[in-house]
C-alpha positions in Angstrom: 141.1 156.6 -66.0 142.7 159.6 -67.7 141.0 162.7 -69.1 140.9 163.0 -72.9 142.2 166.0 -74.7 139.3 168.4 -75.1 140.9 170.1 -78.1 141.1 166.8 -79.9 137.6 165.9 -78.9 135.3 168.9 -79.5 132.0 169.2 -77.8 129.4 166.7 -79.0 132.0 164.3 -80.5 132.1 160.6 -79.6 134.7 159.8 -77.1 136.2 156.5 -75.9 136.9 155.3 -72.3 140.4 155.6 -71.1 140.9 152.3 -69.2 143.5 151.7 -66.5 144.5 148.1 -67.4 146.2 147.4 -64.1 143.1 148.3 -62.2 140.8 146.3 -64.6 143.0 143.2 -64.3 142.9 143.5 -60.6 139.2 143.9 -60.6 138.5 140.9 -62.8 141.1 138.6 -61.4 140.5 139.3 -57.7 136.8 140.1 -57.5 135.1 138.1 -60.3 136.2 134.7 -58.9 135.5 133.3 -55.5 138.9 131.5 -54.9 142.4 131.5 -56.5 141.9 127.8 -57.2 139.7 128.6 -60.3 142.9 129.5 -62.2 143.4 125.9 -63.1 139.7 125.4 -64.1 140.1 128.4 -66.5 143.2 126.9 -68.0 141.6 123.5 -68.4 138.5 125.1 -69.9 140.5 127.0 -72.5 142.4 123.8 -73.4 139.1 121.9 -73.8 137.7 124.6 -76.0 140.9 124.6 -78.1 140.6 120.8 -78.5 136.9 121.1 -79.4 137.9 123.5 -82.2 140.8 121.2 -83.3 138.4 118.2 -83.5 136.2 120.3 -85.8 139.2 120.5 -88.2 139.9 116.7 -87.9 136.6 115.0 -87.1 137.9 111.5 -88.1 140.9 111.6 -85.7 140.9 108.9 -83.0 139.3 109.9 -79.7 142.6 110.0 -77.9 144.5 111.8 -80.6 144.3 115.1 -78.8 144.7 115.7 -75.1 145.7 117.9 -72.3 148.9 117.6 -70.2 149.5 119.2 -66.9 152.9 119.7 -65.2 153.7 121.1 -61.7 156.9 120.8 -59.7 156.5 123.6 -57.2 158.3 126.1 -59.2 156.2 126.2 -62.3 152.7 125.2 -63.4 152.2 124.3 -67.1 149.1 123.4 -69.1 149.7 122.1 -72.6 147.0 121.1 -75.1 146.9 119.7 -78.7 144.2 122.2 -79.6 143.6 124.5 -82.5 146.3 127.0 -81.4 146.6 130.7 -82.3 148.3 132.7 -85.0 150.0 136.0 -84.2 146.9 137.9 -85.4 144.8 135.7 -83.0 147.0 136.5 -80.1 146.7 140.3 -80.7 143.0 140.0 -81.1 142.0 137.6 -78.4 144.7 137.5 -75.7 145.4 141.3 -75.7 141.8 142.4 -75.9 139.9 141.9 -72.6 136.3 140.6 -73.2 136.9 139.2 -76.7 136.7 135.5 -76.9 138.0 133.4 -79.8 134.8 131.4 -79.3 132.9 134.4 -80.6 134.9 134.8 -83.8 132.7 134.9 -86.9 134.4 131.9 -88.5 133.2 129.6 -85.7 130.2 131.5 -84.4 128.0 128.7 -85.5 129.9 126.3 -83.1 129.5 128.5 -80.0 127.3 125.8 -78.3 130.3 123.5 -78.3 132.4 125.7 -76.1 132.5 126.3 -72.4 133.9 129.8 -72.3 132.4 132.7 -74.2 133.6 135.8 -72.3 137.3 136.1 -73.1 138.3 136.9 -69.5 139.2 133.4 -68.1 143.0 133.8 -68.6 143.0 136.8 -66.2 142.3 134.4 -63.3 145.9 133.3 -63.6 146.9 136.6 -62.1 145.5 135.3 -58.9 148.6 133.1 -58.5 151.2 134.6 -60.8 152.4 138.0 -61.9 153.1 136.9 -65.5 151.4 134.6 -68.0 153.5 133.0 -70.7 151.7 131.5 -73.7 153.4 129.6 -76.5 151.0 128.6 -79.4 151.0 127.4 -82.9 147.9 127.4 -85.1 146.5 124.2 -86.6 144.4 126.2 -89.1 147.4 127.7 -90.7 150.0 124.9 -90.8 152.8 127.1 -92.1 152.3 129.8 -89.5 155.2 130.3 -87.1 154.9 129.7 -83.4 154.0 132.8 -81.4 154.9 133.8 -77.9 152.7 136.1 -75.7 153.7 137.3 -72.3 151.1 139.2 -70.3 151.8 140.9 -67.0 149.5 142.0 -64.1 150.2 145.6 -64.8 148.3 145.4 -68.1 151.3 145.3 -70.4 152.2 142.5 -72.8 154.7 141.5 -75.4 154.2 139.4 -78.5 156.9 137.9 -80.8 157.0 135.3 -83.6 159.2 132.3 -83.1 160.5 129.6 -85.5 158.2 126.7 -86.1 160.8 124.5 -84.3 159.9 126.3 -81.0 156.7 124.3 -81.1 156.7 121.6 -83.7 153.1 120.5 -83.2 149.9 122.7 -83.2 148.5 123.6 -79.8 149.1 125.9 -76.9 151.2 125.8 -73.7 150.4 128.2 -70.8 153.2 128.5 -68.2 152.9 130.2 -64.8 155.7 131.0 -62.4 153.7 131.2 -59.1 154.1 134.0 -56.6 155.4 133.2 -53.2 152.0 133.7 -51.6 150.3 131.3 -54.1 152.0 128.1 -52.9 148.8 126.8 -51.4 147.3 126.5 -54.9 150.3 125.6 -57.0 152.0 122.8 -55.1 152.1 119.6 -57.3 149.7 117.6 -55.1 147.2 120.5 -55.0 147.4 121.0 -58.8 146.7 117.3 -59.3 143.8 117.5 -56.8 142.3 120.5 -58.5 142.7 118.9 -61.9 140.7 115.9 -60.7 138.2 118.1 -58.9 137.4 120.2 -62.0 138.1 117.8 -64.8 137.2 114.3 -63.7 134.3 114.1 -66.2 136.0 115.7 -69.2 135.8 113.6 -72.4 139.3 114.6 -73.5 142.2 112.7 -72.0 143.9 114.7 -69.2 147.2 113.7 -67.6 149.4 115.1 -64.8 153.2 115.0 -64.2 154.9 116.3 -61.1 158.4 115.6 -62.5 159.2 112.7 -60.1 157.1 109.7 -61.2 158.6 109.6 -64.7 155.3 109.1 -66.4 152.0 110.9 -66.7 149.1 110.0 -64.4 145.6 110.0 -65.8 143.3 112.7 -64.3 140.1 111.3 -65.8 140.8 107.6 -66.5 137.1 106.6 -66.7 134.0 108.2 -68.2 131.1 109.4 -66.0 129.5 106.5 -64.1 126.2 107.0 -66.0 128.0 106.7 -69.3 129.5 103.3 -68.5 127.9 99.9 -69.2 127.2 97.4 -66.5 126.3 93.7 -66.6 123.1 94.0 -64.6 120.6 96.8 -63.5 121.6 96.0 -59.9 125.3 96.5 -60.5 124.5 99.8 -62.3 122.4 101.0 -59.3 125.1 100.1 -56.8 127.7 101.8 -58.9 125.7 105.0 -59.1 125.0 104.9 -55.4 128.7 104.4 -54.7 129.5 107.4 -56.9 126.9 109.6 -55.1 128.4 108.5 -51.7 131.9 109.5 -52.9 130.7 112.9 -54.1 128.4 113.9 -51.3 129.6 111.8 -48.3 126.3 110.0 -47.5 124.8 106.7 -48.6 121.7 107.6 -50.7 118.4 106.2 -49.8 118.0 105.7 -53.5 119.5 107.2 -56.7 117.4 108.6 -59.6 118.9 108.7 -63.0 118.5 112.0 -64.8 118.5 112.1 -68.6 117.3 115.1 -70.7 118.5 114.5 -74.3 117.1 117.8 -75.5 119.8 119.7 -73.5 122.4 117.0 -73.4 121.9 116.5 -69.6 122.8 113.3 -67.8 123.4 112.6 -64.1 121.9 111.3 -60.9 119.8 112.6 -58.0 120.8 111.1 -54.6 117.9 110.9 -52.1 119.0 112.1 -48.7 118.6 109.3 -46.1 117.7 111.8 -43.3 115.3 114.7 -43.0 116.6 118.3 -43.6 115.2 121.5 -42.1 112.2 122.8 -44.1 113.2 125.2 -46.8 116.9 124.4 -46.6 118.1 124.1 -50.1 121.2 122.0 -50.9 123.6 123.0 -53.6 124.0 120.6 -56.5 127.1 119.7 -58.4 126.9 120.9 -62.0 129.3 120.1 -64.8 129.0 121.8 -68.2 130.5 119.8 -71.0 132.4 117.8 -68.4 133.9 120.8 -66.6 132.9 121.3 -63.0 130.9 124.6 -62.9 129.5 124.7 -59.3 129.1 122.6 -56.2 126.4 124.8 -54.9 124.0 125.4 -57.8 120.7 125.9 -55.8 118.9 127.1 -58.9 118.9 123.6 -60.6 115.8 122.3 -58.8 112.6 123.9 -57.4 112.5 124.8 -53.7 110.4 121.8 -52.7 113.0 119.3 -53.9 115.3 119.7 -50.9 115.3 116.0 -50.3 117.8 115.3 -53.1 121.3 116.4 -54.1 122.2 116.1 -57.8 125.4 115.7 -59.8 124.8 116.4 -63.5 126.7 117.1 -66.7 124.9 119.3 -69.3 125.7 120.5 -72.8 123.3 123.4 -73.2 123.2 125.2 -69.8 124.9 128.6 -69.8 127.4 129.5 -67.2 127.8 133.1 -65.9 130.9 135.1 -66.6 132.7 133.8 -63.6 131.6 130.2 -64.6 130.7 129.5 -60.9 126.9 129.5 -61.3 124.2 129.0 -64.0 122.7 131.8 -66.0 119.0 132.1 -65.3 117.3 131.9 -68.7 114.5 130.0 -70.4 116.7 126.9 -70.9 117.4 126.7 -67.1 113.8 127.1 -66.3 112.8 124.3 -68.7 115.5 122.1 -67.2 114.3 122.8 -63.7 110.7 121.8 -64.6 111.9 118.7 -66.4 114.0 117.5 -63.5 111.0 118.2 -61.1 109.0 115.9 -63.3 111.7 113.2 -63.0 111.4 113.4 -59.2 107.6 113.2 -59.3 107.9 110.1 -61.5 110.3 108.5 -59.0 107.8 109.1 -56.2 105.0 107.6 -58.3 107.1 104.5 -59.1 107.9 104.0 -55.4 104.3 104.4 -54.4 103.2 101.9 -57.1 105.9 99.2 -56.8 108.1 99.7 -53.7 106.1 100.4 -50.5 109.1 99.7 -48.3 111.2 102.4 -50.0 108.2 104.7 -50.0 107.8 104.2 -46.3 111.4 105.0 -45.5 111.3 108.0 -47.8 108.2 109.4 -46.2 109.5 108.8 -42.7 112.5 111.0 -43.5 111.0 113.5 -46.0 107.2 113.8 -45.3 107.5 117.6 -45.1 109.0 117.9 -48.6 106.3 115.7 -50.0 103.6 117.7 -48.2 104.9 120.9 -49.7 104.8 119.2 -53.1 101.3 117.7 -52.6 99.9 121.2 -51.8 100.5 122.3 -55.4 100.5 119.0 -57.2 97.2 117.2 -57.5 98.8 114.0 -58.9 101.1 113.7 -55.9 98.2 114.6 -53.6 96.1 111.7 -54.9 99.0 109.2 -54.7 100.5 110.1 -51.4 98.0 112.0 -49.1 96.6 108.8 -47.6 100.2 107.6 -46.8 101.5 110.8 -45.2 101.9 110.8 -41.4 100.0 113.3 -39.2 99.7 114.0 -35.5 96.3 113.0 -34.4 94.3 112.1 -31.3 95.1 108.4 -32.2 98.8 109.2 -32.2 101.1 109.6 -35.2 99.3 107.9 -38.0 98.5 108.2 -41.7 95.2 109.8 -42.8 94.2 106.5 -44.4 94.3 104.7 -41.1 92.7 107.7 -39.3 89.8 107.9 -41.8 88.9 104.3 -41.2 88.1 105.1 -37.6 86.7 108.6 -37.9 84.3 109.5 -40.7 84.3 113.1 -39.4 87.8 114.6 -39.1 88.3 117.7 -37.1 91.5 119.8 -37.7 93.0 122.4 -35.4 94.4 125.7 -36.6 97.5 125.6 -34.3 99.7 123.2 -32.4 98.8 124.7 -29.1 95.1 124.3 -29.8 95.6 120.6 -30.5 97.6 120.2 -27.3 94.8 121.9 -25.4 92.1 119.5 -26.5 93.9 116.3 -27.6 93.4 114.3 -24.4 89.8 115.4 -23.9 88.8 114.9 -27.5 90.3 111.5 -27.6 88.4 110.5 -24.4 85.2 111.8 -26.1 85.8 109.8 -29.2 86.4 112.8 -31.4 88.9 112.4 -34.3 91.2 115.5 -34.3 94.2 116.2 -36.5 96.9 118.7 -35.5 96.8 121.2 -38.3 99.3 123.6 -36.8 102.3 122.3 -38.7 103.3 123.6 -42.1 100.9 122.4 -44.9 99.0 120.0 -42.6 95.7 121.9 -42.2 95.5 122.6 -45.9 96.2 119.0 -46.8 93.7 117.5 -44.3 91.0 119.7 -45.8 91.7 118.1 -49.1 91.1 114.6 -47.8 87.5 114.3 -49.1 89.0 114.7 -52.7 90.6 111.3 -52.1 88.0 109.8 -49.7 84.6 111.3 -50.5 83.0 109.4 -47.6 85.0 111.5 -45.1 84.1 115.0 -44.0 86.6 117.5 -42.7 85.9 120.6 -40.5 87.9 123.0 -38.5 87.7 122.3 -34.8 85.3 124.8 -33.1 85.6 125.2 -29.3 81.8 124.8 -29.2 82.1 121.4 -30.9 84.4 120.2 -28.1 82.4 121.7 -25.2 79.2 120.2 -26.7 80.8 116.7 -26.0 81.3 117.5 -22.3 78.5 116.4 -20.0 76.8 119.0 -17.8 76.7 118.4 -14.1 73.4 117.8 -12.3 71.4 120.8 -11.1 72.1 120.3 -7.4 75.9 120.2 -8.0 75.8 123.3 -10.2 73.8 125.2 -7.5 76.3 124.2 -4.8 79.2 125.5 -7.0 77.6 128.9 -7.9 79.5 130.9 -5.2 82.8 129.3 -6.2 82.3 129.9 -9.9 81.5 133.5 -9.3 84.7 134.0 -7.3 86.6 132.2 -10.0 85.2 134.4 -12.8 86.0 137.5 -10.9 89.6 136.3 -10.3 90.1 135.5 -14.0 88.3 138.4 -15.5 91.7 140.1 -16.1 92.3 137.3 -18.7 88.9 137.6 -20.3 88.2 134.1 -19.1 84.8 132.6 -18.3 84.5 129.5 -15.9 82.2 126.6 -16.3 81.7 123.2 -14.5 81.4 120.0 -16.6 82.2 116.3 -16.4 84.6 114.7 -18.9 87.2 112.1 -19.3 89.9 111.6 -18.3 89.0 112.2 -14.7 92.7 112.9 -14.0 92.4 116.2 -15.9 91.2 118.9 -13.5 90.6 121.6 -16.0 90.6 122.4 -19.7 91.4 125.9 -21.0 89.7 126.5 -24.4 91.2 129.6 -26.0 92.3 130.0 -29.6 95.2 132.1 -30.8 92.8 134.2 -33.0 90.6 135.0 -29.9 93.6 136.1 -27.9 94.9 138.3 -30.7 91.4 139.9 -31.0 91.2 140.6 -27.3 94.7 142.1 -27.3 93.9 144.3 -30.3 90.7 145.5 -28.7 92.4 146.2 -25.4 95.1 148.2 -27.0 92.6 150.2 -29.1 90.5 151.0 -26.0 93.6 152.2 -24.1 94.7 154.4 -27.0 91.3 156.0 -27.7 89.2 158.0 -25.3 85.8 159.7 -25.3 83.1 158.4 -27.6 85.5 156.2 -29.5 86.6 154.6 -26.3 83.0 153.8 -25.5 82.3 152.3 -28.9 85.5 150.2 -28.9 84.6 149.1 -25.4 81.2 147.9 -26.6 82.9 146.0 -29.5 85.3 144.5 -27.0 82.4 142.9 -25.2 81.7 140.9 -28.4 85.3 139.6 -28.6 85.5 135.8 -28.0 86.4 134.9 -24.4 88.6 132.1 -23.2 86.9 129.4 -21.2 88.2 127.5 -18.2 86.2 124.3 -17.9 86.5 122.5 -14.5 86.1 118.8 -14.4 83.7 117.7 -11.7 85.0 114.1 -12.0 88.4 115.3 -10.7 88.8 115.0 -6.8 90.8 118.2 -6.6 88.1 120.2 -8.4 85.4 118.7 -6.1 87.4 119.9 -3.1 88.0 123.3 -4.6 84.3 124.1 -5.3 83.6 123.3 -1.7 86.0 125.9 -0.3 84.2 128.5 1.9 87.1 130.9 2.5 86.9 133.5 -0.4 90.6 134.3 -0.7 91.5 130.6 -0.8 88.8 129.9 -3.4 90.2 132.7 -5.6 93.7 131.3 -5.2 92.6 127.8 -6.1 90.9 129.1 -9.2 94.0 131.0 -10.3 96.1 127.8 -9.7 93.7 125.7 -11.8 93.9 128.3 -14.6 97.7 128.4 -14.4 97.9 124.6 -14.6 95.6 124.5 -17.6 97.6 127.2 -19.3 100.8 125.2 -18.7 99.2 122.1 -20.1 98.2 124.0 -23.3 102.0 124.5 -24.0 101.3 127.9 -25.5 103.6 130.9 -24.7 102.6 132.4 -21.3 101.9 136.1 -21.0 103.8 137.9 -18.2 100.6 138.3 -16.2 100.0 134.6 -16.4 103.5 133.7 -15.3 103.1 136.0 -12.4 99.7 134.5 -11.5 101.2 130.9 -11.5 104.0 131.9 -9.2 101.7 133.9 -6.8 99.1 131.2 -6.6 101.7 128.5 -5.9 103.2 130.5 -3.1 99.8 131.4 -1.6 98.7 127.8 -1.6 102.1 126.7 -0.1 101.7 129.4 2.6 98.2 128.2 3.4 99.3 124.6 3.7 102.1 125.6 6.0 99.8 127.7 8.2 97.3 124.8 8.4 100.0 122.3 9.4 101.3 124.6 12.1 
């Protein structure tokens, strides 16, 4: 940018920016676009918009009267169209003024919705592969206008000259690029053909390609979009759409969902993924705007919960961003997102009502996605909650099956809590659901909305221990000394010790300890260590009220019966520590460093005792 003359611009006067055109061209052409390959998309888009304007002048012309022709032989890339063309005044106004688009001209402002490009910067993308852009055009609006030639260079300079009409006998525009040596990857004939098919396979105007060797043009888009074709039967249509989805995405869809929103001119398909995907992982969708490929990674098209499908659509009214590589977030896109979400809900409802086999395969793969939807969607909740699989004390089963056996359903708050109690609860006849996974606890608590005869409650450790049978008085008195030593040994873990009888007898001990209780004890301990004096005493008193863990020993287990009979104090302490460590391991929760140390020490002490006894 250069400094203006202060004498010519007195203080307070309006000034204009002094633009370095070379730097601006470099900025737009090298930083606005994600890849050099978009140059061909921009040329195709400009040609399509020119054809759209031309058809406005000749609405009765045959469908194939106007088209686009591509040529590439390795030394040159050429894109020619039969569009509306440009006059010399248009060239000065639109090609030489960055940011001004012919689609925004007042004379066709009312037709803006018919055009893909609206920013007037697409031609700059050609500087990604060439140092000069050559444009030869003749206007269809002014039949007697001469042909006009424009040459733009990457340094920001350009030349314009009028040519005889014979230089271009027919209206339209030809853009010619001479690729730089470092752009061969994107301008080879095979690559140009592939890019043309990639970006323009759904364009409604005929597009052909010639590499100078075949002798005839090859159709780039020989057939309309698969959803726009007619088929003899619904089955053949379904198979054709599935085959198209497989060709685009590389997987065989579990099912295909047709998408049709006439209000915004949107058509396409959603392909249901045949396998589960990680929770929250959003796939990009393939979005065409007026037939031109806009993006292959348009995550904003669907809500977050719809990560079980990938879509390919063509829309008329969605707005692209300036780079035309994503969608502009506006009210139209929000409305489209909501409408497509309704189409997915409708598909789930139809599967639930008429195709239980498809529904079962879908839920087996995508139950997490459906759970996330059911949390916020009452209709889906009513339809599918009984069918969703959960981990329970009866194994992996649906809530519908589980509720037939258990009128009272208990739900844990964490996975580790479920693993602590599952075997014991099952033997006691309690119906417990693992609520530790995403959405599960909230959904289980809503089961009475579907089945009013079923009650749901959070699992309270007291509920479980109440189902464990006490030992007889004589056995309890005989174990008093051992239990006292065990409580003393485990006091460092805030753990009480009790003796009960429960099934299965193979389980020597049960550690009942919730995550919330552990966090509260840790918080209280840290607060007590950090505070002294009166506050330390007060916090210490509060700490006494913190919930304690409970190690429940099973009198039915032979190992426990042998342990409570140990008379040697140190061995008794070691056995209690070993039982605690084994119960902690079975809970599958993360071990604290002190617990890991205890497990190692108790194992070595018991091993040493056994070796001394044998010797």
